[in-house]
C-alpha positions in Angstrom: 18.8 -8.2 -5.9 17.3 -5.0 -7.1 20.0 -2.2 -7.2 22.3 -4.2 -4.9 19.9 -4.5 -2.0 20.8 -7.7 0.0 18.2 -10.4 0.1 18.3 -10.4 3.9 17.3 -6.7 3.9 14.4 -7.3 1.6 13.4 -10.3 3.7 13.2 -8.1 6.8 11.3 -5.3 5.1 8.7 -7.8 3.8 8.5 -9.5 7.3 9.4 -12.9 6.0 10.8 -15.4 8.4 12.3 -17.6 5.7 14.5 -16.5 2.8 12.7 -18.9 0.6 9.5 -16.8 0.8 11.4 -13.7 -0.3 13.1 -15.6 -3.1 9.6 -16.2 -4.6 9.1 -12.5 -4.8 12.5 -11.9 -6.4 11.7 -14.4 -9.1 8.3 -12.8 -9.8 9.9 -9.3 -9.8 12.6 -10.5 -12.2 10.1 -11.9 -14.6 8.0 -8.7 -14.4 11.1 -6.7 -15.3 11.9 -9.0 -18.2 8.4 -8.7 -19.6 8.0 -4.9 -19.1 11.4 -4.2 -20.8 10.9 -6.8 -23.5 14.2 -8.5 -22.7 15.2 -11.4 -24.9 17.6 -14.1 -23.8 19.7 -16.4 -25.8 19.6 -19.2 -23.2 18.2 -22.5 -24.5 14.6 -23.0 -23.6 15.2 -26.1 -21.5 17.9 -24.4 -19.4 15.7 -21.3 -18.9 12.8 -23.5 -17.7 15.1 -25.4 -15.3 16.3 -22.1 -13.8 12.7 -20.9 -13.3 11.7 -24.2 -11.7 14.8 -24.1 -9.5 16.0 -27.4 -10.8 19.8 -28.2 -11.0 21.2 -27.1 -14.3 24.6 -27.1 -15.9 24.5 -24.0 -18.2 25.6 -25.7 -21.4 27.9 -28.2 -19.8 27.5 -31.6 -21.3 27.7 -34.6 -18.9 29.2 -37.3 -21.0 28.3 -39.9 -18.3 24.6 -39.7 -19.3 
């Protein structure tokens, strides 16, 4: 979380009952920082999209069983 602030503390400050609600804000905040600082990633597009969508991902690990 931002500057080491625990998610539980942010959850309490925002008045959220569920951590999932707070996680939405952390994703939006992270994306806002990326855009405002013009950060560029080398992560493949499909893996980046999977992370943003919250889907299971393997970070470049190839599953030979597929």
